[in-house]
N, C-alpha and C positions, 0 to 999 in steps of 0.2 A: 447776572449772578444772583442767586437766591440764598438767603440765610434763614435758618429755622428760628422761629419765634416760640412763644409760650402757647400752650394749649392747642397744638396742631396748626398754628398760623405760620404761613410762610410770607416773608417780606421780599418783594422783588426790588432789590437794591438798584438795578438799572433804571427802572421806571419810577422808583421812589414812592410806590403805593403798596398797601398791604393787600395780599390775597389771603382769604381766610376760609376755613371750613366751619360751617355752622350746623346746628342741630335744632330740630323741633322736639318738644316733649309734651307728654300728657300726664296730668296729675289727677288722680281720683280724689274727689272731695266728699266730705260727709254730707248726707242729705239735708242736714240742718242749715246748710248754706241757702236753701230755698226760703228760709225765713227772712233773708235779706231782700228787701224790695227790689233793688237794682238788679240783683241776680235773677230773681223770679220774673221780673218784667222783661228781661233779655231772653227769656226762654218760655214763651207762651205755649209752644207746642211740645213741651217736655212730656215724655212718657214716664210715669212714675216707676215703671219696671226697669228703666235705664238709669245708669249712674250720672252724677253731677261731676263735671271735669273742668280743669283749666288747661288751656293749650297755650304754649309759649315757644319762643325761640331763643337760642343762646349761642355764644361762641365758646362757652364752657361745656363740660360734659353735662348731660341731663342730671346726673346724680349730684354734681357739685352745685348746679343751679337750684335744684330741689332743696339742698341744705341751706342755701341762702334764703330762699322763700321762707322756710321754717323758722329761720333766725330773724325774719323781718327785714332782710336786706333787699331793697328794690322790689318791694312786694305790692305796690299800688294800694288798692282797697283792702288788702290783707285777707282776701278770700282764701288763698293758699295757706298763709300763716295761721289763720284761725280755724280752718276746716280740712287740712290735709289728711289724707289716708295713706296713699302710696303712689309711686310712679307706675305708669301703665306701659311698659316698654313694647308690648305687642302692638300698641297703637302707633308707634313712631320709629322703632329701630330700623325698619327696612328703608327708610328715607335718608338716613344719615350716611356720610356727611354731605353738605350742600354748600353752594355759594351763598353769600349774604342775600342776594336778590331772590334766589330760589327759595331760601328759607323763609323770607318775608311772605312770599306768595303761598308756600306750603302751610304756614301757620294759619293763615286765613282759610285756605282750602280745607285743611283738616278740621277746623272748627265747623265749617259749613257742612262737611260730610257727616260729622258726628251729630250735629243738630238735626240733619235730615233723617238720621236713624233714631231720633227721639232722645238723645242725650241732652242734658242741661249743660250748656257750655259758657264759660267765661274766657274771653280772649281779647287782649288789648288792641 
């Protein structure tokens, strides 16, 4: 028997474990983020014609998670909080929703693909 939980989560009561739907998201960052040594060093192959981005995953909607980043909630080094421009749904919308394991893999894979195309990428 399954019961609906918050944010699209379903809890399998018979098994006692949560089954969830997750999303990845891509946030465009201001080019000034390249002034941060850690960000710049993580992107030695950056093509200046391509944007700087952050790639993440969440159990929330990408829009809700973006608002959290902007507010400084769970934002790590603060690259999103300090340099956000906008969400880039064309870069992630076709992948959602996913299981937790697939989202973890896709977050890394999306960052790899964007770097390969010359984007400057931050991904935890």
